[in-house]
GUKOL-224325 format. One record per atom (N, C-alpha, C, O): residue number from 1; atom name; x, y, z. Coordinates in Angstrom, 3 decimals, padded with zeros to 6 digits. Example, Ala and Ser with C-alpha at 12.3 -4.5 7.8 and 13.67 -1.06 7.14 Angstrom:
! GUKOL-224325
i: 1&at: N&x: 013.190&y: -005.690&z: 007.800
i: 1&at: CA&x: 012.300&y: -004.500&z: 007.800
i: 1&at: C&x: 013.200&y: -003.300&z: 007.800
i: 1&at: O&x: 014.236&y: -003.319&z: 008.465
i: 2&at: N&x: 012.850&y: -002.250&z: 007.080
i: 2&at: CA&x: 013.670&y: -001.060&z: 007.140
i: 2&at: C&x: 012.900&y: 000.030&z: 007.870
i: 2&at: O&x: 013.409&y: 001.138&z: 008.039
//
This chain:
! GUKOL-224325
i: 1&at: N&x: 022.504&y: -049.555&z: 005.435
i: 1&at: CA&x: 023.280&y: -048.138&z: 005.732
i: 1&at: C&x: 021.239&y: -047.893&z: 005.760
i: 1&at: O&x: 020.214&y: -048.368&z: 005.271
i: 2&at: N&x: 021.928&y: -046.338&z: 007.128
i: 2&at: CA&x: 020.843&y: -045.795&z: 006.950
i: 2&at: C&x: 020.886&y: -045.245&z: 005.670
i: 2&at: O&x: 021.831&y: -045.272&z: 004.883
i: 3&at: N&x: 018.906&y: -044.346&z: 005.413
i: 3&at: CA&x: 019.169&y: -042.687&z: 004.841
i: 3&at: C&x: 019.814&y: -042.203&z: 005.406
i: 3&at: O&x: 020.056&y: -042.540&z: 006.565
i: 4&at: N&x: 020.338&y: -041.244&z: 004.831
i: 4&at: CA&x: 020.492&y: -039.595&z: 006.148
i: 4&at: C&x: 019.230&y: -038.963&z: 005.944
i: 4&at: O&x: 018.421&y: -039.048&z: 005.020
i: 5&at: N&x: 019.238&y: -038.253&z: 007.099
i: 5&at: CA&x: 017.843&y: -037.929&z: 006.967
i: 5&at: C&x: 017.797&y: -036.147&z: 006.827
i: 5&at: O&x: 016.890&y: -035.315&z: 006.795
i: 6&at: N&x: 018.930&y: -036.111&z: 006.782
i: 6&at: CA&x: 018.508&y: -034.530&z: 005.693
i: 6&at: C&x: 019.381&y: -034.161&z: 004.848
i: 6&at: O&x: 020.364&y: -034.890&z: 004.973
i: 7&at: N&x: 019.632&y: -032.834&z: 003.454
i: 7&at: CA&x: 020.300&y: -033.541&z: 002.193
i: 7&at: C&x: 021.286&y: -033.328&z: 002.667
i: 7&at: O&x: 021.343&y: -032.440&z: 003.517
i: 8&at: N&x: 022.559&y: -034.132&z: 002.268
i: 8&at: CA&x: 023.897&y: -033.822&z: 002.947
i: 8&at: C&x: 023.966&y: -032.770&z: 001.720
i: 8&at: O&x: 023.192&y: -032.757&z: 000.763
i: 9&at: N&x: 024.911&y: -032.004&z: 001.914
i: 9&at: CA&x: 025.809&y: -030.636&z: 001.076
i: 9&at: C&x: 026.039&y: -031.118&z: 000.150
i: 9&at: O&x: 026.368&y: -032.304&z: 000.109
i: 10&at: N&x: 025.951&y: -030.404&z: -000.841
i: 10&at: CA&x: 026.205&y: -030.502&z: -002.005
i: 10&at: C&x: 027.633&y: -031.003&z: -002.682
i: 10&at: O&x: 027.752&y: -031.432&z: -003.829
i: 11&at: N&x: 028.677&y: -030.850&z: -001.711
i: 11&at: CA&x: 030.413&y: -031.256&z: -001.915
i: 11&at: C&x: 030.172&y: -032.668&z: -001.495
i: 11&at: O&x: 030.735&y: -033.713&z: -001.821
i: 12&at: N&x: 029.513&y: -032.499&z: -000.953
i: 12&at: CA&x: 029.243&y: -034.671&z: 000.607
i: 12&at: C&x: 028.340&y: -035.236&z: -000.735
i: 12&at: O&x: 028.564&y: -036.373&z: -001.149
i: 13&at: N&x: 027.196&y: -034.280&z: -001.460
i: 13&at: CA&x: 026.565&y: -035.597&z: -002.274
i: 13&at: C&x: 027.450&y: -035.447&z: -003.359
i: 13&at: O&x: 026.789&y: -035.901&z: -004.293
i: 14&at: N&x: 028.030&y: -035.257&z: -003.601
i: 14&at: CA&x: 029.056&y: -034.937&z: -004.842
i: 14&at: C&x: 029.776&y: -036.135&z: -004.812
i: 14&at: O&x: 029.885&y: -036.678&z: -005.912
i: 15&at: N&x: 030.207&y: -036.602&z: -004.026
i: 15&at: CA&x: 031.075&y: -037.258&z: -003.241
i: 15&at: C&x: 031.422&y: -038.743&z: -003.158
i: 15&at: O&x: 032.376&y: -039.456&z: -003.472
i: 16&at: N&x: 029.517&y: -038.975&z: -002.267
i: 16&at: CA&x: 029.407&y: -039.364&z: -002.055
i: 16&at: C&x: 028.381&y: -040.450&z: -003.051
i: 16&at: O&x: 028.260&y: -041.637&z: -002.750
i: 17&at: N&x: 027.631&y: -039.783&z: -004.355
i: 17&at: CA&x: 027.159&y: -040.409&z: -005.694
i: 17&at: C&x: 028.471&y: -040.883&z: -006.544
i: 17&at: O&x: 028.598&y: -042.092&z: -006.739
i: 18&at: N&x: 029.505&y: -039.931&z: -007.086
i: 18&at: CA&x: 030.722&y: -040.311&z: -007.405
i: 18&at: C&x: 031.291&y: -041.339&z: -007.012
i: 18&at: O&x: 031.932&y: -041.935&z: -007.877
i: 19&at: N&x: 031.285&y: -041.806&z: -005.898
i: 19&at: CA&x: 031.790&y: -043.157&z: -004.990
i: 19&at: C&x: 030.378&y: -043.963&z: -005.767
i: 19&at: O&x: 030.918&y: -044.284&z: -006.825
i: 20&at: N&x: 029.426&y: -044.299&z: -005.842
i: 20&at: CA&x: 028.621&y: -045.310&z: -006.580
i: 20&at: C&x: 028.698&y: -044.967&z: -007.535
i: 20&at: O&x: 027.913&y: -045.668&z: -008.173
i: 21&at: N&x: 029.379&y: -043.951&z: -008.504
i: 21&at: CA&x: 029.313&y: -044.045&z: -010.073
i: 21&at: C&x: 030.240&y: -044.812&z: -010.700
i: 21&at: O&x: 030.038&y: -045.509&z: -011.695
i: 22&at: N&x: 031.518&y: -044.641&z: -009.959
i: 22&at: CA&x: 033.594&y: -045.288&z: -009.879
i: 22&at: C&x: 033.096&y: -046.630&z: -009.940
i: 22&at: O&x: 033.888&y: -047.133&z: -010.737
i: 23&at: N&x: 032.160&y: -047.684&z: -009.558
i: 23&at: CA&x: 031.870&y: -049.019&z: -009.530
i: 23&at: C&x: 031.863&y: -048.989&z: -011.192
i: 23&at: O&x: 032.748&y: -049.596&z: -011.793
i: 24&at: N&x: 031.021&y: -048.394&z: -011.780
i: 24&at: CA&x: 030.566&y: -048.797&z: -013.177
i: 24&at: C&x: 031.408&y: -047.702&z: -014.382
i: 24&at: O&x: 031.277&y: -047.552&z: -015.596
i: 25&at: N&x: 032.281&y: -047.087&z: -013.368
i: 25&at: CA&x: 032.925&y: -046.890&z: -014.888
i: 25&at: C&x: 034.371&y: -046.480&z: -014.760
i: 25&at: O&x: 034.950&y: -046.012&z: -013.780
i: 26&at: N&x: 034.916&y: -046.812&z: -016.195
i: 26&at: CA&x: 036.238&y: -047.304&z: -016.546
i: 26&at: C&x: 037.005&y: -046.917&z: -015.292
i: 26&at: O&x: 036.452&y: -046.089&z: -014.568
i: 27&at: N&x: 038.574&y: -047.538&z: -014.801
i: 27&at: CA&x: 039.431&y: -047.822&z: -014.278
i: 27&at: C&x: 039.914&y: -045.925&z: -014.528
i: 27&at: O&x: 040.046&y: -045.448&z: -015.656
i: 28&at: N&x: 040.108&y: -045.105&z: -013.236
i: 28&at: CA&x: 040.896&y: -044.393&z: -013.807
i: 28&at: C&x: 040.414&y: -042.938&z: -014.703
i: 28&at: O&x: 041.179&y: -042.187&z: -015.309
i: 29&at: N&x: 039.066&y: -042.824&z: -014.587
i: 29&at: CA&x: 037.683&y: -041.865&z: -014.438
i: 29&at: C&x: 037.674&y: -041.181&z: -013.928
i: 29&at: O&x: 037.763&y: -041.170&z: -012.701
i: 30&at: N&x: 037.537&y: -040.089&z: -014.822
i: 30&at: CA&x: 037.609&y: -038.564&z: -013.912
i: 30&at: C&x: 036.518&y: -038.030&z: -013.277
i: 30&at: O&x: 036.362&y: -036.865&z: -013.643
i: 31&at: N&x: 035.621&y: -038.420&z: -012.406
i: 31&at: CA&x: 034.117&y: -037.831&z: -012.167
i: 31&at: C&x: 034.682&y: -036.959&z: -011.444
i: 31&at: O&x: 035.516&y: -037.118&z: -010.553
i: 32&at: N&x: 033.841&y: -035.287&z: -012.157
i: 32&at: CA&x: 033.062&y: -033.907&z: -011.999
i: 32&at: C&x: 032.211&y: -034.045&z: -012.647
i: 32&at: O&x: 031.977&y: -034.813&z: -013.581
i: 33&at: N&x: 031.310&y: -032.749&z: -011.842
i: 33&at: CA&x: 029.600&y: -032.580&z: -012.660
i: 33&at: C&x: 029.861&y: -032.644&z: -013.694
i: 33&at: O&x: 028.937&y: -033.393&z: -014.011
i: 34&at: N&x: 030.465&y: -032.461&z: -014.736
i: 34&at: CA&x: 031.129&y: -032.348&z: -016.475
i: 34&at: C&x: 030.824&y: -033.604&z: -016.442
i: 34&at: O&x: 029.623&y: -033.667&z: -016.176
i: 35&at: N&x: 031.243&y: -034.591&z: -016.562
i: 35&at: CA&x: 032.216&y: -035.739&z: -016.767
i: 35&at: C&x: 030.127&y: -035.986&z: -017.281
i: 35&at: O&x: 029.041&y: -035.521&z: -016.936
i: 36&at: N&x: 030.797&y: -037.218&z: -018.468
i: 36&at: CA&x: 028.827&y: -036.870&z: -019.131
i: 36&at: C&x: 029.277&y: -039.147&z: -018.773
i: 36&at: O&x: 030.306&y: -039.819&z: -018.698
i: 37&at: N&x: 027.168&y: -039.537&z: -018.638
i: 37&at: CA&x: 027.845&y: -040.239&z: -017.107
i: 37&at: C&x: 027.445&y: -041.650&z: -019.106
i: 37&at: O&x: 027.682&y: -042.855&z: -019.018
i: 38&at: N&x: 026.961&y: -041.102&z: -020.311
i: 38&at: CA&x: 027.364&y: -042.010&z: -020.997
i: 38&at: C&x: 028.394&y: -041.989&z: -022.047
i: 38&at: O&x: 029.088&y: -042.989&z: -021.859
i: 39&at: N&x: 028.898&y: -041.220&z: -023.232
i: 39&at: CA&x: 030.267&y: -041.161&z: -023.400
i: 39&at: C&x: 031.097&y: -040.997&z: -022.518
i: 39&at: O&x: 031.776&y: -042.018&z: -022.631
i: 40&at: N&x: 031.626&y: -040.279&z: -021.511
i: 40&at: CA&x: 032.936&y: -040.144&z: -021.067
i: 40&at: C&x: 032.559&y: -041.762&z: -019.601
i: 40&at: O&x: 033.263&y: -041.868&z: -018.597
i: 41&at: N&x: 032.181&y: -042.073&z: -019.699
i: 41&at: CA&x: 032.213&y: -043.538&z: -018.344
i: 41&at: C&x: 031.414&y: -044.030&z: -019.353
i: 41&at: O&x: 030.664&y: -043.059&z: -019.254
i: 42&at: N&x: 030.821&y: -044.780&z: -020.383
i: 42&at: CA&x: 030.355&y: -045.258&z: -021.238
i: 42&at: C&x: 029.422&y: -046.104&z: -020.106
i: 42&at: O&x: 029.750&y: -047.286&z: -020.007
i: 43&at: N&x: 028.614&y: -045.787&z: -019.479
i: 43&at: CA&x: 027.460&y: -046.517&z: -018.826
i: 43&at: C&x: 026.597&y: -046.296&z: -019.290
i: 43&at: O&x: 025.985&y: -045.270&z: -019.588
i: 44&at: N&x: 026.439&y: -047.603&z: -019.423
i: 44&at: CA&x: 025.038&y: -048.394&z: -020.693
i: 44&at: C&x: 023.372&y: -048.496&z: -019.981
i: 44&at: O&x: 023.374&y: -048.843&z: -018.799
i: 45&at: N&x: 022.530&y: -048.330&z: -020.363
i: 45&at: CA&x: 020.971&y: -048.709&z: -020.114
i: 45&at: C&x: 021.170&y: -049.062&z: -019.345
i: 45&at: O&x: 021.264&y: -048.269&z: -018.407
i: 46&at: N&x: 021.451&y: -050.825&z: -019.014
i: 46&at: CA&x: 021.444&y: -051.764&z: -018.053
i: 46&at: C&x: 022.120&y: -051.554&z: -016.639
i: 46&at: O&x: 021.631&y: -051.927&z: -015.572
i: 47&at: N&x: 023.642&y: -050.723&z: -016.847
i: 47&at: CA&x: 024.117&y: -049.959&z: -015.920
i: 47&at: C&x: 023.651&y: -049.149&z: -015.552
i: 47&at: O&x: 023.664&y: -049.351&z: -014.338
i: 48&at: N&x: 022.863&y: -047.643&z: -015.837
i: 48&at: CA&x: 021.899&y: -046.807&z: -015.636
i: 48&at: C&x: 021.002&y: -047.379&z: -014.348
i: 48&at: O&x: 020.634&y: -046.908&z: -013.272
i: 49&at: N&x: 020.833&y: -048.832&z: -015.143
i: 49&at: CA&x: 019.274&y: -049.080&z: -014.015
i: 49&at: C&x: 019.948&y: -049.742&z: -012.768
i: 49&at: O&x: 019.565&y: -049.626&z: -011.604
i: 50&at: N&x: 020.874&y: -050.359&z: -013.159
i: 50&at: CA&x: 021.920&y: -050.775&z: -011.736
i: 50&at: C&x: 022.097&y: -049.506&z: -010.803
i: 50&at: O&x: 022.022&y: -049.678&z: -009.587
i: 51&at: N&x: 022.242&y: -048.711&z: -011.125
i: 51&at: CA&x: 022.769&y: -047.498&z: -010.627
i: 51&at: C&x: 021.861&y: -046.937&z: -009.805
i: 51&at: O&x: 022.031&y: -046.828&z: -008.591
i: 52&at: N&x: 020.962&y: -046.594&z: -010.359
i: 52&at: CA&x: 020.081&y: -045.851&z: -009.882
i: 52&at: C&x: 019.500&y: -047.223&z: -008.468
i: 52&at: O&x: 018.624&y: -046.724&z: -007.763
i: 53&at: N&x: 019.754&y: -048.282&z: -008.165
i: 53&at: CA&x: 018.951&y: -048.884&z: -008.154
i: 53&at: C&x: 019.336&y: -048.716&z: -006.686
i: 53&at: O&x: 018.578&y: -048.639&z: -005.720
i: 54&at: N&x: 021.428&y: -048.652&z: -006.732
i: 54&at: CA&x: 021.683&y: -048.912&z: -005.544
i: 54&at: C&x: 021.832&y: -046.551&z: -004.448
i: 54&at: O&x: 021.959&y: -045.928&z: -003.394
i: 55&at: N&x: 021.656&y: -046.466&z: -005.998
i: 55&at: CA&x: 020.976&y: -045.147&z: -005.167
i: 55&at: C&x: 019.342&y: -044.996&z: -004.483
i: 55&at: O&x: 018.601&y: -044.589&z: -003.587
i: 56&at: N&x: 019.458&y: -045.424&z: -005.252
i: 56&at: CA&x: 017.436&y: -045.830&z: -004.462
i: 56&at: C&x: 018.184&y: -046.215&z: -002.641
i: 56&at: O&x: 018.578&y: -045.342&z: -001.867
i: 57&at: N&x: 018.191&y: -047.537&z: -002.400
i: 57&at: CA&x: 019.149&y: -048.596&z: -001.975
i: 57&at: C&x: 019.887&y: -047.380&z: -000.950
i: 57&at: O&x: 019.041&y: -047.314&z: -000.058
i: 58&at: N&x: 021.005&y: -046.361&z: -000.563
i: 58&at: CA&x: 021.303&y: -046.052&z: -000.868
i: 58&at: C&x: 021.173&y: -044.645&z: -000.006
i: 58&at: O&x: 022.011&y: -044.159&z: 000.754
i: 59&at: N&x: 020.113&y: -044.238&z: -000.292
i: 59&at: CA&x: 019.198&y: -043.023&z: 000.419
i: 59&at: C&x: 017.715&y: -042.885&z: 000.642
i: 59&at: O&x: 017.256&y: -041.744&z: 000.684
i: 60&at: N&x: 016.968&y: -043.851&z: 000.779
i: 60&at: CA&x: 016.270&y: -043.936&z: 000.332
i: 60&at: C&x: 015.520&y: -043.682&z: 000.324
i: 60&at: O&x: 014.739&y: -043.770&z: 001.271
i: 61&at: N&x: 015.153&y: -042.918&z: -001.408
i: 61&at: CA&x: 014.446&y: -042.330&z: -002.514
i: 61&at: C&x: 014.417&y: -043.472&z: -003.303
i: 61&at: O&x: 015.065&y: -044.516&z: -003.377
i: 62&at: N&x: 013.231&y: -042.837&z: -004.016
i: 62&at: CA&x: 012.880&y: -042.735&z: -005.021
i: 62&at: C&x: 013.127&y: -042.203&z: -006.277
i: 62&at: O&x: 012.804&y: -041.064&z: -006.617
i: 63&at: N&x: 013.965&y: -043.400&z: -007.291
i: 63&at: CA&x: 013.724&y: -042.052&z: -008.330
i: 63&at: C&x: 012.770&y: -042.584&z: -009.935
i: 63&at: O&x: 012.627&y: -043.685&z: -010.466
i: 64&at: N&x: 012.301&y: -041.266&z: -010.274
i: 64&at: CA&x: 011.333&y: -041.352&z: -011.409
i: 64&at: C&x: 012.383&y: -042.358&z: -012.241
i: 64&at: O&x: 013.612&y: -042.344&z: -012.175
i: 65&at: N&x: 011.568&y: -043.196&z: -013.007
i: 65&at: CA&x: 012.326&y: -044.438&z: -014.209
i: 65&at: C&x: 012.124&y: -042.953&z: -015.608
i: 65&at: O&x: 013.076&y: -042.642&z: -016.322
i: 66&at: N&x: 010.867&y: -042.325&z: -015.704
i: 66&at: CA&x: 011.540&y: -040.720&z: -016.857
i: 66&at: C&x: 012.157&y: -040.044&z: -016.979
i: 66&at: O&x: 012.367&y: -039.507&z: -018.067
i: 67&at: N&x: 012.980&y: -039.641&z: -015.452
i: 67&at: CA&x: 013.701&y: -038.372&z: -015.400
i: 67&at: C&x: 014.619&y: -038.921&z: -015.614
i: 67&at: O&x: 015.542&y: -038.106&z: -015.624
i: 68&at: N&x: 015.108&y: -040.312&z: -015.891
i: 68&at: CA&x: 016.251&y: -040.915&z: -015.816
i: 68&at: C&x: 017.527&y: -040.737&z: -016.781
i: 68&at: O&x: 018.735&y: -040.503&z: -016.763
i: 69&at: N&x: 015.881&y: -041.142&z: -018.074
i: 69&at: CA&x: 016.749&y: -040.702&z: -019.347
i: 69&at: C&x: 016.932&y: -038.992&z: -020.079
i: 69&at: O&x: 017.018&y: -038.520&z: -021.213
i: 70&at: N&x: 016.926&y: -038.499&z: -018.727
i: 70&at: CA&x: 017.624&y: -036.592&z: -018.848
i: 70&at: C&x: 018.782&y: -036.762&z: -017.736
i: 70&at: O&x: 019.415&y: -036.124&z: -016.895
i: 71&at: N&x: 018.659&y: -037.835&z: -018.201
i: 71&at: CA&x: 020.570&y: -037.154&z: -016.676
i: 71&at: C&x: 021.585&y: -037.773&z: -017.928
i: 71&at: O&x: 021.724&y: -038.950&z: -018.260
i: 72&at: N&x: 022.173&y: -036.669&z: -018.439
i: 72&at: CA&x: 023.483&y: -037.491&z: -019.073
i: 72&at: C&x: 025.029&y: -036.653&z: -018.343
i: 72&at: O&x: 026.139&y: -036.969&z: -018.770
i: 73&at: N&x: 024.860&y: -035.581&z: -017.217
i: 73&at: CA&x: 026.263&y: -035.662&z: -016.249
i: 73&at: C&x: 025.725&y: -036.337&z: -015.174
i: 73&at: O&x: 024.683&y: -036.931&z: -014.899
i: 74&at: N&x: 027.374&y: -035.891&z: -014.359
i: 74&at: CA&x: 027.529&y: -036.288&z: -013.294
i: 74&at: C&x: 026.044&y: -035.325&z: -012.388
i: 74&at: O&x: 025.073&y: -035.626&z: -011.693
i: 75&at: N&x: 026.685&y: -034.059&z: -012.966
i: 75&at: CA&x: 026.289&y: -033.218&z: -011.977
i: 75&at: C&x: 024.008&y: -033.081&z: -012.354
i: 75&at: O&x: 023.033&y: -032.660&z: -011.732
i: 76&at: N&x: 024.170&y: -033.480&z: -013.170
i: 76&at: CA&x: 022.665&y: -033.722&z: -013.269
i: 76&at: C&x: 021.704&y: -035.279&z: -012.194
i: 76&at: O&x: 020.614&y: -035.454&z: -011.649
i: 77&at: N&x: 022.865&y: -035.975&z: -012.400
i: 77&at: CA&x: 022.325&y: -037.525&z: -011.290
i: 77&at: C&x: 022.275&y: -036.792&z: -009.538
i: 77&at: O&x: 021.460&y: -037.090&z: -008.666
i: 78&at: N&x: 023.795&y: -035.454&z: -009.394
i: 78&at: CA&x: 023.866&y: -035.377&z: -007.674
i: 78&at: C&x: 022.770&y: -034.385&z: -007.859
i: 78&at: O&x: 022.661&y: -033.890&z: -006.737
i: 79&at: N&x: 021.948&y: -033.848&z: -008.588
i: 79&at: CA&x: 020.800&y: -032.790&z: -008.473
i: 79&at: C&x: 019.086&y: -033.682&z: -008.409
i: 79&at: O&x: 018.221&y: -033.334&z: -007.604
i: 80&at: N&x: 018.947&y: -034.493&z: -009.118
i: 80&at: CA&x: 018.504&y: -035.104&z: -009.201
i: 80&at: C&x: 018.101&y: -035.952&z: -006.972
i: 80&at: O&x: 017.288&y: -035.893&z: -006.050
i: 81&at: N&x: 019.421&y: -036.587&z: -007.384
i: 81&at: CA&x: 019.281&y: -037.126&z: -006.102
i: 81&at: C&x: 018.949&y: -035.301&z: -004.824
i: 81&at: O&x: 018.012&y: -034.581&z: -005.171
i: 82&at: N&x: 019.345&y: -035.098&z: -004.226
i: 82&at: CA&x: 019.202&y: -033.641&z: -003.875
i: 82&at: C&x: 017.501&y: -033.283&z: -003.871
i: 82&at: O&x: 016.638&y: -033.226&z: -002.995
i: 83&at: N&x: 017.530&y: -033.119&z: -005.063
i: 83&at: CA&x: 016.187&y: -032.878&z: -005.396
i: 83&at: C&x: 015.359&y: -033.847&z: -004.934
i: 83&at: O&x: 014.242&y: -033.491&z: -004.557
i: 84&at: N&x: 015.745&y: -035.322&z: -004.863
i: 84&at: CA&x: 015.489&y: -036.520&z: -004.452
i: 84&at: C&x: 014.924&y: -036.023&z: -002.675
i: 84&at: O&x: 013.894&y: -035.744&z: -002.061
i: 85&at: N&x: 016.251&y: -036.147&z: -002.485
i: 85&at: CA&x: 016.479&y: -036.233&z: -001.162
i: 85&at: C&x: 015.323&y: -035.354&z: -000.058
i: 85&at: O&x: 014.787&y: -035.814&z: 000.950
i: 86&at: N&x: 015.161&y: -033.823&z: -000.706
i: 86&at: CA&x: 014.251&y: -032.569&z: -000.545
i: 86&at: C&x: 013.002&y: -032.630&z: -000.633
i: 86&at: O&x: 012.472&y: -031.667&z: -000.078
i: 87&at: N&x: 012.022&y: -033.614&z: -001.264
i: 87&at: CA&x: 010.906&y: -033.944&z: -001.834
i: 87&at: C&x: 010.884&y: -034.378&z: -000.902
i: 87&at: O&x: 009.935&y: -033.977&z: -000.228
i: 88&at: N&x: 011.960&y: -035.596&z: -000.086
i: 88&at: CA&x: 010.552&y: -036.694&z: 000.458
i: 88&at: C&x: 011.266&y: -035.558&z: 002.213
i: 88&at: O&x: 010.546&y: -035.414&z: 003.201
i: 89&at: N&x: 012.326&y: -035.123&z: 002.143
i: 89&at: CA&x: 012.099&y: -034.226&z: 004.173
i: 89&at: C&x: 012.439&y: -034.459&z: 005.414
i: 89&at: O&x: 012.102&y: -033.678&z: 006.304
//
């Protein structure tokens, strides 16, 4: 899939990232900006790294490893992707 040329609008980005996160979440999990990746979705460090790799491939970005530990919610992840897409120009 081709990386997006511009930063998608926030609602679209949330929907796209949620789609990727859903693969790692329990069936029927509620995916909102406030959903916590670890406590609500039980995403462990191995799953988190797999998720980050999928996001990097999908959007053609590099997610700094030191920022992954700061991700608490789905919204944090979406914001990180948006920042990386913006930095890419």
